C-alpha positions, 0 to 999 in steps of 0.5 A: 533507539527510535524507529521512524516509519517512512513510506516506501517509494521507488526513489531513493534518499538524496544520499543515494541510500535506499529507503526502507520501511523502517529507518533507525534514527540512531544510524542517521549520524553514520549516513551524515543525515539529521532527522530534519534532513531525512524528513526534508528528503522524504517530503521532497521525494513526495513532491516529485512530479517526474520519475524519469527524464529524457533529455534530447540534446541537439548538440551544435546548436539548433537554429531557432529561426529555422525551427520553432521561432520562424520570423516570416516578416523579417528580411530574407537574410534573417528569415531564411529559406523556410516558410512556417506552418500552423500547428494544432495549437491555435496561433502557433506556427513552426517550420514547414519541415516539422509537420509531424511535430506541428501535430504534437505541439498540444502535448508540450510547451515551447520555450522561445526564450532560452538565453545565456552569454556564451558562444563556445561549444564546450563551455556552453554545453557544459553550462546547459548540461550542468546548470553551472558556468565553468571552463570548457573542460567541465567543472561541474557534474552534469544533471544526469550525474547528479540524478545518478548520485541522488537516486542510485540504482533502481533494480539492475538498470543504471540510473543515467544512460547516454544514447548512443553516448555523451556529447562530444566535440573535441572531448566527452561532455556531460560527465560526472566530474568529481562525483566519481565513476559510479555516477558516469553515464552508461553508454548504450551505443547506436541502437540503429545498428544491425543486430544491436547489442549493448557492449558487455551486457549480453551474456555469451551465447554458450554460457550456461547458468552455472558458468554465469553463477560462478562468474558472479561468485568470483566478482563477489570475492573481488568485492570482498577484497575491494571492501578492505581498501577504504577511502579509495574512490577508484576501488570503490567505483570498481567494486560497485560497477563490477557488482552492477555489471554482473547484475545487469548481465543476469537481470531480465529487467536490464536485458528487456530495457535495451532489447529494442529488437523486441519492438514491433517493426511498425513501431520502429518504422514510426520512429524512423530507421536512423540513429535518432529515431531508434535512440528516441525509441530506446529512451522510451524503453529505458524509462519504461524499465526504471532508468531515471535520466536518459540523454539522447545525443543527437548532434550535427546542428553546427551549420556554419555553412550551407545550413539549409542543405543540412537542415533539409536532412536533419529536421525531417529526422527530428520531426519523425523521431520526436513526434513518435516519442511524444505520441508513444509516451502519451499513449502508454501513459508514460508522459504523466511521469516522464519529463521530456526536454529537447534543447541545444547549447545555444541558438544560431545567429539571426543573419545568414552569413556569406557561406549560407550558414548561421553561426553560434548565438547564445543570446536566444534559442528555443527548447521543448518541454513535455510531461510530468505535469508540464502544461500542454499547448503552452508557449513561454517567452519571445524574441525580437523581430529578428530573433536576436534577443529575448524580449520576454521571460528569459530562461537561463541554464540554471533555471533549466537544471533547477526545473529538472531537479525540482521535478525529480524531487531533488533539492537544487540547493543541497550541498554535496561534498567534493572528495576533498571535503569542500561543500558545493551546492548542486546549483548556485542560482536558478529557479523553477520555470513556474510557467511550465505548469500554468 
């Protein structure tokens, strides 16, 4: 039997199995891997630009006209209420309600050419969160679920966390679908709540170490029973979750990751004492402690009526929280290997409607990218004079997902197996947005 030495990294094999310093090739068949596949996975991990990803999901659909693609020369019905202001990138202007974000644009790249052909919330959201088009009910695992599947747990923290929870319009979106419960997001709850604690994570105040150890032993006994049941995803998922739940309750690493109350008051103030601001701060803590994929769900952008009244409140909250996150990640050196992406499921219609709102518009939208090698101060793509259609470098949902996977060292074309044994590639199309790195 041959021994192959492989360097130890924080990431894991695409099968979700942890790498060790020595892997016995004779065991590869049991894992379903050939030696070329193993070496390809290793090479992919070595190419990874990012250790973690923070996705800020602006559910409902951010109006690009009133944020990052302002059209000051358009007629009022298209231009809207707001003026534009210069950023710290020469020649680049954004909405006047984003003064703090204007001062961090030199840390990121703005993409003004997000585009697809769907104007339905659930369908479009599942599309952009997975990179694959399907039904409104979600046919394909979300990017975060794929990341959880391919990387697994690192220490005691979950690989995929949603703050405060996954997006939801009428039902939960961004789920693991056929990958099973072990790849679902860990829902962190609202960190802006007073005396915030993650449900089921904090140990009971009166529980002694001996009591906690006995509970852990009981869970181990349950594990042994569950191990006797084979080919049962629900039992296997419970087995893994119960073990990880015990580890998280007992782990100083997990406790520290979610302990937002340990942050200095000035830091919490800088992010904003609201749900989005504190969610962004918690996301920083999570990636700092080894979480691989964090979705910060900041919804409420679906302004069919009175859009400017809504944006008068929403944009300043985003401005404060997002700019604080950019500055904080950069100052701590985390932006070097943390990819940040802010986007919604689509943009808004060019024309303000008779209810003083803008409707759904998938043909054009803006998104922000930063970190893990993304160019600083860049602008990719453009729209026409009315912000209606992309005129340069369209970026599709599959391209977004492909770029995230590639940054993490995950092969987007890799085939996974459904519970029925059907081979399904992670993505059916797409390519890395290479301009992000130029």
